[in-house]
MOPAC internal coordinates of N, CA, C and O (Angstrom, degrees):
PM7 1SCF
backbone

  N    0.0000 0     0.00 0     0.00 0    0    0    0
  C    1.4460 1     0.00 0     0.00 0    1    0    0
  C    1.5224 1   110.74 1     0.00 0    2    1    0
  O    1.2310 1   121.30 1   137.70 1    3    2    1
  N    1.3478 1   115.11 1   -42.30 1    3    2    1
  C    1.4512 1   119.99 1   178.88 1    5    3    2
  C    1.5153 1   111.81 1   -62.43 1    6    5    3
  O    1.2310 1   120.23 1   142.18 1    7    6    5
  N    1.3129 1   117.17 1   -37.82 1    7    6    5
  C    1.4639 1   120.03 1  -179.76 1    9    7    6
  C    1.5277 1   110.99 1   -69.39 1   10    9    7
  O    1.2310 1   119.76 1   149.33 1   11   10    9
  N    1.3384 1   118.06 1   -30.67 1   11   10    9
  C    1.4685 1   121.87 1   177.45 1   13   11   10
  C    1.5284 1   109.75 1   -67.65 1   14   13   11
  O    1.2310 1   120.03 1   138.59 1   15   14   13
  N    1.3438 1   117.54 1   -41.41 1   15   14   13
  C    1.4613 1   121.05 1   176.89 1   17   15   14
  C    1.5243 1   109.60 1   -61.53 1   18   17   15
  O    1.2310 1   120.75 1   136.24 1   19   18   17
  N    1.3220 1   116.16 1   -43.76 1   19   18   17
  C    1.4549 1   120.67 1  -179.91 1   21   19   18
  C    1.5283 1   111.09 1   -62.66 1   22   21   19
  O    1.2310 1   120.30 1   141.75 1   23   22   21
  N    1.3228 1   117.02 1   -38.25 1   23   22   21
  C    1.4562 1   121.55 1   179.32 1   25   23   22
  C    1.5253 1   110.00 1   -63.38 1   26   25   23
  O    1.2310 1   120.03 1   132.72 1   27   26   25
  N    1.3334 1   117.54 1   -47.28 1   27   26   25
  C    1.4568 1   121.71 1   178.54 1   29   27   26
  C    1.5226 1   111.05 1   -62.99 1   30   29   27
  O    1.2310 1   120.65 1   137.92 1   31   30   29
  N    1.3103 1   116.37 1   -42.08 1   31   30   29
  C    1.4598 1   120.73 1   178.98 1   33   31   30
  C    1.5265 1   110.30 1   -61.32 1   34   33   31
  O    1.2310 1   120.34 1   135.67 1   35   34   33
  N    1.3262 1   116.96 1   -44.33 1   35   34   33
  C    1.4612 1   121.04 1   178.65 1   37   35   34
  C    1.5309 1   111.32 1   -64.78 1   38   37   35
  O    1.2310 1   120.27 1   141.84 1   39   38   37
  N    1.3223 1   117.08 1   -38.16 1   39   38   37
  C    1.4549 1   121.26 1   177.90 1   41   39   38
  C    1.5253 1   110.62 1   -63.65 1   42   41   39
  O    1.2310 1   120.57 1   134.07 1   43   42   41
  N    1.3232 1   116.52 1   -45.93 1   43   42   41
  C    1.4714 1   121.11 1  -179.63 1   45   43   42
  C    1.5231 1   110.16 1   -64.20 1   46   45   43
  O    1.2310 1   120.11 1   135.48 1   47   46   45
  N    1.3161 1   117.39 1   -44.52 1   47   46   45
  C    1.4655 1   120.65 1   179.04 1   49   47   46
  C    1.5184 1   110.26 1   -63.19 1   50   49   47
  O    1.2310 1   120.40 1   137.51 1   51   50   49
  N    1.3235 1   116.85 1   -42.49 1   51   50   49
  C    1.4489 1   121.31 1   179.33 1   53   51   50
  C    1.5262 1   111.19 1   -60.79 1   54   53   51
  O    1.2310 1   120.14 1   135.93 1   55   54   53
  N    1.3234 1   117.33 1   -44.07 1   55   54   53
  C    1.4573 1   121.55 1   179.26 1   57   55   54
  C    1.5211 1   110.51 1   -65.78 1   58   57   55
  O    1.2310 1   119.93 1   139.22 1   59   58   57
  N    1.3223 1   117.74 1   -40.78 1   59   58   57
  C    1.4594 1   120.67 1   179.55 1   61   59   58
  C    1.5155 1   111.44 1   -63.68 1   62   61   59
  O    1.2310 1   120.60 1   142.27 1   63   62   61
  N    1.3151 1   116.46 1   -37.73 1   63   62   61
  C    1.4574 1   120.18 1   179.93 1   65   63   62
  C    1.5222 1   110.33 1   -70.74 1   66   65   63
  O    1.2310 1   119.85 1   136.88 1   67   66   65
  N    1.3311 1   117.89 1   -43.12 1   67   66   65
  C    1.4610 1   121.24 1  -178.07 1   69   67   66
  C    1.5246 1   112.08 1   -67.91 1   70   69   67
  O    1.2310 1   120.49 1   134.76 1   71   70   69
  N    1.3264 1   116.67 1   -45.24 1   71   70   69
  C    1.4592 1   119.13 1  -176.87 1   73   71   70
  C    1.5115 1   111.53 1   -87.38 1   74   73   71
  O    1.2310 1   120.12 1   152.05 1   75   74   73
  N    1.3057 1   117.38 1   -27.95 1   75   74   73
  C    1.4602 1   121.21 1  -179.68 1   77   75   74
  C    1.5083 1   111.36 1    75.16 1   78   77   75
  O    1.2310 1   121.56 1   -32.27 1   79   78   77
  N    1.2790 1   114.63 1   147.73 1   79   78   77
  C    1.4580 1   120.85 1   175.21 1   81   79   78
  C    1.5163 1   105.54 1   -96.97 1   82   81   79
  O    1.2310 1   120.52 1   -57.21 1   83   82   81
  N    1.2945 1   116.61 1   122.79 1   83   82   81
  C    1.4557 1   120.01 1  -174.44 1   85   83   82
  C    1.5142 1   111.05 1  -121.04 1   86   85   83
  O    1.2310 1   121.78 1   -49.93 1   87   86   85
  N    1.2997 1   114.21 1   130.07 1   87   86   85
  C    1.4618 1   120.58 1   174.31 1   89   87   86
  C    1.5225 1   109.38 1  -117.34 1   90   89   87
  O    1.2310 1   120.96 1  -159.83 1   91   90   89
  N    1.3183 1   115.78 1    20.17 1   91   90   89
  C    1.4497 1   120.31 1  -177.81 1   93   91   90
  C    1.5166 1   110.53 1   -76.65 1   94   93   91
  O    1.2310 1   121.52 1   -30.52 1   95   94   93
  N    1.3121 1   114.71 1   149.48 1   95   94   93
  C    1.4612 1   120.84 1   172.15 1   97   95   94
  C    1.5234 1   106.99 1   -80.75 1   98   97   95
  O    1.2310 1   120.34 1   -53.60 1   99   98   97
  N    1.3139 1   116.95 1   126.40 1   99   98   97
  C    1.4594 1   120.23 1  -179.26 1  101   99   98
  C    1.5242 1   109.89 1   -76.82 1  102  101   99
  O    1.2310 1   121.24 1   -50.01 1  103  102  101
  N    1.2890 1   115.24 1   129.99 1  103  102  101
  C    1.4508 1   121.45 1   178.73 1  105  103  102
  C    1.5224 1   109.43 1   -95.68 1  106  105  103
  O    1.2310 1   120.92 1   -22.83 1  107  106  105
  N    1.3095 1   115.85 1   157.17 1  107  106  105
  C    1.4618 1   120.17 1   175.81 1  109  107  106
  C    1.5183 1   108.20 1   -65.36 1  110  109  107
  O    1.2310 1   120.11 1   -31.48 1  111  110  109
  N    1.3160 1   117.39 1   148.52 1  111  110  109
  C    1.4538 1   118.89 1   179.44 1  113  111  110
  C    1.5281 1   110.72 1   -63.49 1  114  113  111
  O    1.2310 1   121.16 1   -35.93 1  115  114  113
  N    1.3067 1   115.39 1   144.07 1  115  114  113
  C    1.4581 1   120.56 1   177.70 1  117  115  114
  C    1.5221 1   107.16 1   -81.66 1  118  117  115
  O    1.2310 1   120.34 1   -51.86 1  119  118  117
  N    1.3290 1   116.96 1   128.14 1  119  118  117
  C    1.4678 1   118.07 1  -178.39 1  121  119  118
  C    1.5275 1   110.68 1   -67.07 1  122  121  119
  O    1.2310 1   121.11 1   -29.42 1  123  122  121
  N    1.3124 1   115.48 1   150.58 1  123  122  121
  C    1.4685 1   119.80 1   177.10 1  125  123  122
  C    1.5290 1   107.69 1   -64.10 1  126  125  123
  O    1.2310 1   120.22 1   -24.63 1  127  126  125
  N    1.3370 1   117.18 1   155.37 1  127  126  125
  C    1.4668 1   119.11 1  -178.44 1  129  127  126
  C    1.5305 1   113.29 1   -53.97 1  130  129  127
  O    1.2310 1   120.10 1   139.30 1  131  130  129
  N    1.3169 1   117.41 1   -40.70 1  131  130  129
  C    1.4679 1   119.11 1  -178.60 1  133  131  130
  C    1.5307 1   110.91 1   -68.81 1  134  133  131
  O    1.2310 1   119.77 1   142.43 1  135  134  133
  N    1.3313 1   118.05 1   -37.57 1  135  134  133
  C    1.4639 1   120.96 1   177.90 1  137  135  134
  C    1.5199 1   110.26 1   -69.80 1  138  137  135
  O    1.2310 1   121.02 1   141.60 1  139  138  137
  N    1.3363 1   115.65 1   -38.40 1  139  138  137
  C    1.4669 1   119.65 1   177.44 1  141  139  138
  C    1.5209 1   109.75 1   -63.14 1  142  141  139
  O    1.2310 1   120.22 1   138.22 1  143  142  141
  N    1.3292 1   117.18 1   -41.78 1  143  142  141
  C    1.4737 1   120.90 1   177.16 1  145  143  142
  C    1.5248 1   110.23 1   -62.21 1  146  145  143
  O    1.2310 1   120.48 1   137.83 1  147  146  145
  N    1.3211 1   116.68 1   -42.17 1  147  146  145
  C    1.4613 1   121.80 1   177.60 1  149  147  146
  C    1.5249 1   110.68 1   -58.34 1  150  149  147
  O    1.2310 1   120.53 1   132.38 1  151  150  149
  N    1.3505 1   116.58 1   -47.62 1  151  150  149
  C    1.4629 1   120.41 1  -179.98 1  153  151  150
  C    1.5238 1   111.85 1   -65.35 1  154  153  151
  O    1.2310 1   120.77 1   141.14 1  155  154  153
  N    1.3220 1   116.14 1   -38.86 1  155  154  153
  C    1.4758 1   120.55 1   177.56 1  157  155  154
  C    1.5194 1   110.08 1   -62.44 1  158  157  155
  O    1.2310 1   120.51 1   136.57 1  159  158  157
  N    1.3270 1   116.63 1   -43.43 1  159  158  157
  C    1.4687 1   120.80 1   177.19 1  161  159  158
  C    1.5262 1   110.97 1   -62.42 1  162  161  159
  O    1.2310 1   120.69 1   138.37 1  163  162  161
  N    1.3274 1   116.29 1   -41.63 1  163  162  161
  C    1.4655 1   120.40 1   178.47 1  165  163  162
  C    1.5301 1   110.37 1   -60.13 1  166  165  163
  O    1.2310 1   120.70 1   131.52 1  167  166  165
  N    1.3202 1   116.27 1   -48.48 1  167  166  165
  C    1.4668 1   120.86 1  -177.80 1  169  167  166
  C    1.5262 1   111.10 1   -64.23 1  170  169  167
  O    1.2310 1   120.34 1   143.31 1  171  170  169
  N    1.3278 1   116.95 1   -36.69 1  171  170  169
  C    1.4631 1   120.84 1  -178.64 1  173  171  170
  C    1.5279 1   112.61 1   -67.44 1  174  173  171
  O    1.2310 1   120.51 1   159.16 1  175  174  173
  N    1.3211 1   116.63 1   -20.84 1  175  174  173
  C    1.4620 1   120.58 1  -178.74 1  177  175  174
  C    1.5277 1   112.29 1   -74.45 1  178  177  175
  O    1.2310 1   120.30 1   160.92 1  179  178  177
  N    1.3127 1   117.02 1   -19.08 1  179  178  177
  C    1.4679 1   120.16 1   179.63 1  181  179  178
  C    1.5270 1   108.23 1   -89.34 1  182  181  179
  O    1.2310 1   120.84 1   -81.77 1  183  182  181
  N    1.3018 1   116.00 1    98.23 1  183  182  181
  C    1.4543 1   120.95 1  -178.32 1  185  183  182
  C    1.5132 1   108.99 1  -138.85 1  186  185  183
  O    1.2310 1   118.18 1   -17.69 1  187  186  185
  N    1.2779 1   121.08 1   162.31 1  187  186  185
  C    1.4616 1   128.29 1    -3.19 1  189  187  186
  C    1.5308 1   111.99 1   -64.67 1  190  189  187
  O    1.2310 1   121.38 1    -6.36 1  191  190  189
  N    1.3368 1   114.97 1   173.64 1  191  190  189
  C    1.4589 1   120.75 1  -173.89 1  193  191  190
  C    1.5265 1   112.10 1   -55.53 1  194  193  191
  O    1.2310 1   120.03 1   142.04 1  195  194  193
  N    1.3314 1   117.54 1   -37.96 1  195  194  193
  C    1.4598 1   118.27 1  -178.74 1  197  195  194
  C    1.5269 1   111.21 1   -62.37 1  198  197  195
  O    1.2310 1   119.79 1   152.88 1  199  198  197
  N    1.3446 1   118.00 1   -27.12 1  199  198  197
  C    1.4722 1   120.02 1   175.77 1  201  199  198
  C    1.5252 1   110.48 1   -68.64 1  202  201  199
  O    1.2310 1   120.80 1   138.89 1  203  202  201
  N    1.3302 1   116.08 1   -41.11 1  203  202  201
  C    1.4612 1   119.33 1   178.36 1  205  203  202
  C    1.5266 1   110.02 1   -62.72 1  206  205  203
  O    1.2310 1   120.55 1   134.54 1  207  206  205
  N    1.3309 1   116.55 1   -45.46 1  207  206  205
  C    1.4699 1   120.72 1   179.54 1  209  207  206
  C    1.5244 1   110.87 1   -63.77 1  210  209  207
  O    1.2310 1   120.97 1   131.76 1  211  210  209
  N    1.3131 1   115.75 1   -48.24 1  211  210  209
  C    1.4639 1   121.50 1  -178.39 1  213  211  210
  C    1.5265 1   111.56 1   -58.69 1  214  213  211
  O    1.2310 1   120.77 1   133.25 1  215  214  213
  N    1.3142 1   116.14 1   -46.75 1  215  214  213
  C    1.4644 1   121.14 1  -178.77 1  217  215  214
  C    1.5169 1   111.10 1   -67.33 1  218  217  215
  O    1.2310 1   120.00 1   138.22 1  219  218  217
  N    1.3339 1   117.60 1   -41.78 1  219  218  217
  C    1.4734 1   121.85 1   178.79 1  221  219  218
  C    1.5277 1   110.51 1   -58.62 1  222  221  219
  O    1.2310 1   120.37 1   130.01 1  223  222  221
  N    1.3385 1   116.90 1   -49.99 1  223  222  221
  C    1.4655 1   119.88 1  -177.69 1  225  223  222
  C    1.5259 1   111.57 1   -69.41 1  226  225  223
  O    1.2310 1   120.04 1   148.76 1  227  226  225
  N    1.3085 1   117.54 1   -31.24 1  227  226  225
  C    1.4604 1   120.61 1   176.33 1  229  227  226
  C    1.5282 1   110.36 1   -67.10 1  230  229  227
  O    1.2310 1   120.20 1   134.49 1  231  230  229
  N    1.3218 1   117.22 1   -45.51 1  231  230  229
  C    1.4693 1   121.29 1  -177.37 1  233  231  230
  C    1.5273 1   111.80 1   -71.59 1  234  233  231
  O    1.2310 1   120.25 1   128.55 1  235  234  233
  N    1.3235 1   117.12 1   -51.45 1  235  234  233
  C    1.4611 1   119.82 1  -169.74 1  237  235  234
  C    1.5304 1   114.71 1   -89.60 1  238  237  235
  O    1.2310 1   119.80 1   157.89 1  239  238  237
  N    1.3276 1   118.00 1   -22.11 1  239  238  237
  C    1.4683 1   119.33 1  -179.43 1  241  239  238
  C    1.5298 1   112.81 1  -121.14 1  242  241  239
  O    1.2310 1   120.10 1   159.41 1  243  242  241
  N    1.3155 1   117.41 1   -20.59 1  243  242  241
  C    1.4600 1   120.45 1   179.71 1  245  243  242
  C    1.5142 1   112.72 1    71.06 1  246  245  243
  O    1.2310 1   119.82 1  -159.12 1  247  246  245
  N    1.3461 1   117.96 1    20.88 1  247  246  245
  C    1.4716 1   120.05 1  -176.69 1  249  247  246
  C    1.5244 1   112.54 1  -113.11 1  250  249  247
  O    1.2310 1   120.08 1  -162.52 1  251  250  249
  N    1.3052 1   117.45 1    17.48 1  251  250  249
  C    1.4664 1   123.46 1   175.39 1  253  251  250
  C    1.5181 1   107.24 1  -136.49 1  254  253  251
  O    1.2310 1   121.07 1   -15.21 1  255  254  253
  N    1.3075 1   115.56 1   164.79 1  255  254  253
  C    1.4586 1   120.34 1   172.97 1  257  255  254
  C    1.5202 1   107.14 1  -120.96 1  258  257  255
  O    1.2310 1   120.96 1   -53.95 1  259  258  257
  N    1.3058 1   115.77 1   126.05 1  259  258  257
  C    1.4677 1   120.07 1   179.70 1  261  259  258
  C    1.5226 1   108.60 1   -73.28 1  262  261  259
  O    1.2310 1   120.92 1   -58.15 1  263  262  261
  N    1.3218 1   115.84 1   121.85 1  263  262  261
  C    1.4639 1   121.01 1  -178.54 1  265  263  262
  C    1.5318 1   110.02 1   -67.71 1  266  265  263
  O    1.2310 1   121.23 1   -15.93 1  267  266  265
  N    1.3117 1   115.26 1   164.07 1  267  266  265
  C    1.4622 1   120.57 1   179.27 1  269  267  266
  C    1.5327 1   110.45 1   -61.38 1  270  269  267
  O    1.2310 1   120.68 1   139.14 1  271  270  269
  N    1.3323 1   116.30 1   -40.86 1  271  270  269
  C    1.4762 1   120.79 1   178.73 1  273  271  270
  C    1.5306 1   110.53 1   -59.90 1  274  273  271
  O    1.2310 1   120.55 1   133.06 1  275  274  273
  N    1.3298 1   116.56 1   -46.94 1  275  274  273
  C    1.4681 1   120.39 1  -178.21 1  277  275  274
  C    1.5226 1   111.42 1   -69.97 1  278  277  275
  O    1.2310 1   120.74 1   145.20 1  279  278  277
  N    1.3181 1   116.19 1   -34.80 1  279  278  277
  C    1.4553 1   120.56 1   178.20 1  281  279  278
  C    1.5377 1   110.29 1   -64.19 1  282  281  279
  O    1.2310 1   120.71 1   135.84 1  283  282  281
  N    1.3169 1   116.24 1   -44.16 1  283  282  281
  C    1.4675 1   120.20 1   177.82 1  285  283  282
  C    1.5225 1   110.63 1   -64.00 1  286  285  283
  O    1.2310 1   120.62 1   141.31 1  287  286  285
  N    1.3363 1   116.42 1   -38.69 1  287  286  285
  C    1.4538 1   120.24 1   177.87 1  289  287  286
  C    1.5185 1   110.54 1   -63.70 1  290  289  287
  O    1.2310 1   120.42 1   142.68 1  291  290  289
  N    1.3200 1   116.81 1   -37.32 1  291  290  289
  C    1.4619 1   121.63 1   177.66 1  293  291  290
  C    1.5285 1   109.67 1   -62.36 1  294  293  291
  O    1.2310 1   120.47 1   136.39 1  295  294  293
  N    1.3290 1   116.72 1   -43.61 1  295  294  293
  C    1.4698 1   121.81 1   179.87 1  297  295  294
  C    1.5174 1   112.04 1   -67.16 1  298  297  295
  O    1.2310 1   121.32 1   124.35 1  299  298  297
  N    1.3281 1   115.09 1   -55.65 1  299  298  297
  C    1.4617 1   120.75 1  -171.43 1  301  299  298
  C    1.5307 1   111.80 1   -79.79 1  302  301  299
  O    1.2310 1   120.37 1   135.79 1  303  302  301
  N    1.3253 1   116.89 1   -44.21 1  303  302  301
  C    1.4515 1   120.40 1  -175.11 1  305  303  302
  C    1.5107 1   114.84 1   -81.06 1  306  305  303
  O    1.2310 1   120.72 1   136.83 1  307  306  305
  N    1.3275 1   116.22 1   -43.17 1  307  306  305
  C    1.4609 1   120.61 1  -173.60 1  309  307  306
  C    1.5229 1   111.19 1   -95.17 1  310  309  307
  O    1.2310 1   120.21 1   127.14 1  311  310  309
  N    1.3099 1   117.20 1   -52.86 1  311  310  309
  C    1.4634 1   121.26 1  -178.66 1  313  311  310
  C    1.5134 1   112.86 1    90.49 1  314  313  311
  O    1.2310 1   121.20 1   -19.55 1  315  314  313
  N    1.3110 1   115.31 1   160.45 1  315  314  313
  C    1.4721 1   122.28 1  -175.57 1  317  315  314
  C    1.5252 1   112.85 1   -65.27 1  318  317  315
  O    1.2310 1   120.37 1   134.82 1  319  318  317
  N    1.3084 1   116.91 1   -45.18 1  319  318  317
  C    1.4667 1   120.59 1  -177.06 1  321  319  318
  C    1.5253 1   111.51 1   -62.59 1  322  321  319
  O    1.2310 1   120.61 1   132.07 1  323  322  321
  N    1.3393 1   116.44 1   -47.93 1  323  322  321
  C    1.4614 1   120.22 1   178.16 1  325  323  322
  C    1.5285 1   110.68 1   -61.15 1  326  325  323
  O    1.2310 1   120.73 1   135.12 1  327  326  325
  N    1.3170 1   116.22 1   -44.88 1  327  326  325
  C    1.4654 1   120.46 1  -179.40 1  329  327  326
  C    1.5260 1   110.85 1   -59.30 1  330  329  327
  O    1.2310 1   120.43 1   131.08 1  331  330  329
  N    1.3091 1   116.77 1   -48.92 1  331  330  329
  C    1.4651 1   120.24 1  -179.43 1  333  331  330
  C    1.5254 1   111.94 1   -62.75 1  334  333  331
  O    1.2310 1   120.18 1   139.81 1  335  334  333
  N    1.3364 1   117.27 1   -40.19 1  335  334  333
  C    1.4610 1   120.09 1   179.54 1  337  335  334
  C    1.5249 1   111.97 1   -68.29 1  338  337  335
  O    1.2310 1   119.93 1   144.29 1  339  338  337
  N    1.3207 1   117.74 1   -35.71 1  339  338  337
  C    1.4628 1   120.13 1   175.17 1  341  339  338
  C    1.5186 1   111.16 1   -63.55 1  342  341  339
  O    1.2310 1   120.84 1   136.79 1  343  342  341
  N    1.3305 1   116.00 1   -43.21 1  343  342  341
  C    1.4622 1   119.92 1   179.84 1  345  343  342
  C    1.5264 1   110.41 1   -64.82 1  346  345  343
  O    1.2310 1   120.42 1   136.68 1  347  346  345
  N    1.3115 1   116.81 1   -43.32 1  347  346  345
  C    1.4746 1   120.46 1   178.15 1  349  347  346
  C    1.5251 1   110.60 1   -58.96 1  350  349  347
  O    1.2310 1   120.46 1   138.40 1  351  350  349
  N    1.3301 1   116.72 1   -41.60 1  351  350  349
  C    1.4639 1   120.27 1  -179.84 1  353  351  350
  C    1.5271 1   111.08 1   -65.39 1  354  353  351
  O    1.2310 1   120.44 1   134.51 1  355  354  353
  N    1.3288 1   116.77 1   -45.49 1  355  354  353
  C    1.4704 1   119.47 1   179.43 1  357  355  354
  C    1.5253 1   110.20 1   -61.82 1  358  357  355
  O    1.2310 1   120.08 1   136.75 1  359  358  357
  N    1.3210 1   117.45 1   -43.25 1  359  358  357
  C    1.4709 1   120.29 1   178.91 1  361  359  358
  C    1.5195 1   111.39 1   -62.83 1  362  361  359
  O    1.2310 1   119.88 1   140.75 1  363  362  361
  N    1.3236 1   117.83 1   -39.25 1  363  362  361
  C    1.4662 1   120.63 1  -178.65 1  365  363  362
  C    1.5190 1   112.11 1   -72.90 1  366  365  363
  O    1.2310 1   120.24 1   149.69 1  367  366  365
  N    1.3193 1   117.14 1   -30.31 1  367  366  365
  C    1.4626 1   119.55 1  -174.81 1  369  367  366
  C    1.5279 1   113.91 1  -101.25 1  370  369  367
  O    1.2310 1   119.98 1   175.52 1  371  370  369
  N    1.3212 1   117.64 1    -4.48 1  371  370  369
  C    1.4676 1   121.08 1  -178.32 1  373  371  370
  C    1.5236 1   110.00 1  -130.02 1  374  373  371
  O    1.2310 1   120.22 1   -91.51 1  375  374  373
  N    1.3337 1   117.19 1    88.49 1  375  374  373
  C    1.4659 1   121.26 1  -175.75 1  377  375  374
  C    1.5213 1   114.75 1   -57.28 1  378  377  375
  O    1.2310 1   119.72 1   157.75 1  379  378  377
  N    1.3307 1   118.13 1   -22.25 1  379  378  377
  C    1.4622 1   119.69 1  -178.75 1  381  379  378
  C    1.5330 1   112.35 1   -64.08 1  382  381  379
  O    1.2310 1   120.15 1   162.17 1  383  382  381
  N    1.3342 1   117.32 1   -17.83 1  383  382  381
  C    1.4575 1   120.35 1  -179.88 1  385  383  382
  C    1.5294 1   113.04 1   -93.10 1  386  385  383
  O    1.2310 1   119.66 1   170.24 1  387  386  385
  N    1.3168 1   118.25 1    -9.76 1  387  386  385
  C    1.4682 1   121.54 1  -175.49 1  389  387  386
  C    1.5182 1   113.42 1   -55.33 1  390  389  387
  O    1.2310 1   119.92 1   138.07 1  391  390  389
  N    1.3156 1   117.76 1   -41.93 1  391  390  389
  C    1.4659 1   119.93 1  -177.63 1  393  391  390
  C    1.5276 1   112.27 1   -68.22 1  394  393  391
  O    1.2310 1   120.22 1   161.32 1  395  394  393
  N    1.3405 1   117.19 1   -18.68 1  395  394  393
  C    1.4630 1   120.96 1  -179.12 1  397  395  394
  C    1.5288 1   112.72 1  -109.39 1  398  397  395
  O    1.2310 1   120.42 1  -162.06 1  399  398  397
  N    1.3206 1   116.81 1    17.94 1  399  398  397
  C    1.4627 1   119.71 1  -174.09 1  401  399  398
  C    1.5350 1   112.47 1   -57.52 1  402  401  399
  O    1.2310 1   120.10 1   137.62 1  403  402  401
  N    1.3126 1   117.41 1   -42.38 1  403  402  401
  C    1.4704 1   120.50 1  -179.90 1  405  403  402
  C    1.5231 1   110.54 1   -62.35 1  406  405  403
  O    1.2310 1   120.41 1   136.14 1  407  406  405
  N    1.3306 1   116.83 1   -43.86 1  407  406  405
  C    1.4681 1   120.48 1   178.53 1  409  407  406
  C    1.5237 1   111.42 1   -64.86 1  410  409  407
  O    1.2310 1   120.69 1   141.98 1  411  410  409
  N    1.3204 1   116.29 1   -38.02 1  411  410  409
  C    1.4628 1   120.57 1  -179.85 1  413  411  410
  C    1.5252 1   110.20 1   -62.80 1  414  413  411
  O    1.2310 1   120.17 1   133.60 1  415  414  413
  N    1.3311 1   117.28 1   -46.40 1  415  414  413
  C    1.4739 1   119.97 1   178.50 1  417  415  414
  C    1.5258 1   111.03 1   -66.14 1  418  417  415
  O    1.2310 1   120.18 1   144.66 1  419  418  417
  N    1.3183 1   117.27 1   -35.34 1  419  418  417
  C    1.4658 1   120.05 1   176.86 1  421  419  418
  C    1.5370 1   110.04 1   -64.11 1  422  421  419
  O    1.2310 1   120.89 1   136.24 1  423  422  421
  N    1.3337 1   115.91 1   -43.76 1  423  422  421
  C    1.4690 1   119.56 1  -179.67 1  425  423  422
  C    1.5260 1   111.95 1   -62.66 1  426  425  423
  O    1.2310 1   120.18 1   135.12 1  427  426  425
  N    1.3340 1   117.27 1   -44.88 1  427  426  425
  C    1.4655 1   118.18 1  -178.51 1  429  427  426
  C    1.5236 1   110.20 1   -66.19 1  430  429  427
  O    1.2310 1   120.00 1   144.36 1  431  430  429
  N    1.3162 1   117.61 1   -35.64 1  431  430  429
  C    1.4707 1   119.42 1   177.20 1  433  431  430
  C    1.5216 1   110.94 1   -67.06 1  434  433  431
  O    1.2310 1   120.11 1   142.36 1  435  434  433
  N    1.3288 1   117.39 1   -37.64 1  435  434  433
  C    1.4726 1   120.09 1   176.53 1  437  435  434
  C    1.5214 1   110.69 1   -64.50 1  438  437  435
  O    1.2310 1   120.82 1   136.44 1  439  438  437
  N    1.3250 1   116.04 1   -43.56 1  439  438  437
  C    1.4670 1   120.17 1   178.68 1  441  439  438
  C    1.5314 1   108.82 1   -63.33 1  442  441  439
  O    1.2310 1   120.77 1   131.33 1  443  442  441
  N    1.3221 1   116.13 1   -48.67 1  443  442  441
  C    1.4585 1   120.83 1  -176.25 1  445  443  442
  C    1.5308 1   111.22 1   -61.88 1  446  445  443
  O    1.2310 1   120.35 1   133.08 1  447  446  445
  N    1.3168 1   116.94 1   -46.92 1  447  446  445
  C    1.4665 1   120.61 1  -177.26 1  449  447  446
  C    1.5263 1   112.55 1   -77.73 1  450  449  447
  O    1.2310 1   120.42 1   158.75 1  451  450  449
  N    1.3248 1   116.80 1   -21.25 1  451  450  449
  C    1.4639 1   120.86 1  -177.46 1  453  451  450
  C    1.5052 1   114.63 1   -74.51 1  454  453  451
  O    1.2310 1   119.59 1   163.01 1  455  454  453
  N    1.3022 1   118.39 1   -16.99 1  455  454  453
  C    1.4631 1   118.42 1  -177.18 1  457  455  454
  C    1.5218 1   112.92 1  -125.93 1  458  457  455
  O    1.2310 1   120.63 1  -156.74 1  459  458  457
  N    1.3123 1   116.40 1    23.26 1  459  458  457
  C    1.4777 1   119.64 1   176.39 1  461  459  458
  C    1.5104 1   108.90 1   -71.10 1  462  461  459
  O    1.2310 1   120.10 1   180.00 1  463  462  461

């Protein structure tokens, strides 16, 4: 019986050592350099700067209204794929937005569909 307890104890210790006990805060994955370049290019397409600011605050906080000019720039300059990938990246790397993810996607769809 004693040897069975020792076996279980050794198994548990072995598993703890192999897997490690972690109390670290998990960070969002760092994008690969090519994906980061892609996202940077996407973000740079939304100009002038006030359009980038206006659209960001409209999407993520709901406290701005994206103007018609900025909305058209989002459509023509940035495009749907770039816009969606930028939003996915911000959501993955900024945990403060997680609780509002549904609202954020609703807002971007309203912006996107509102100026077609």
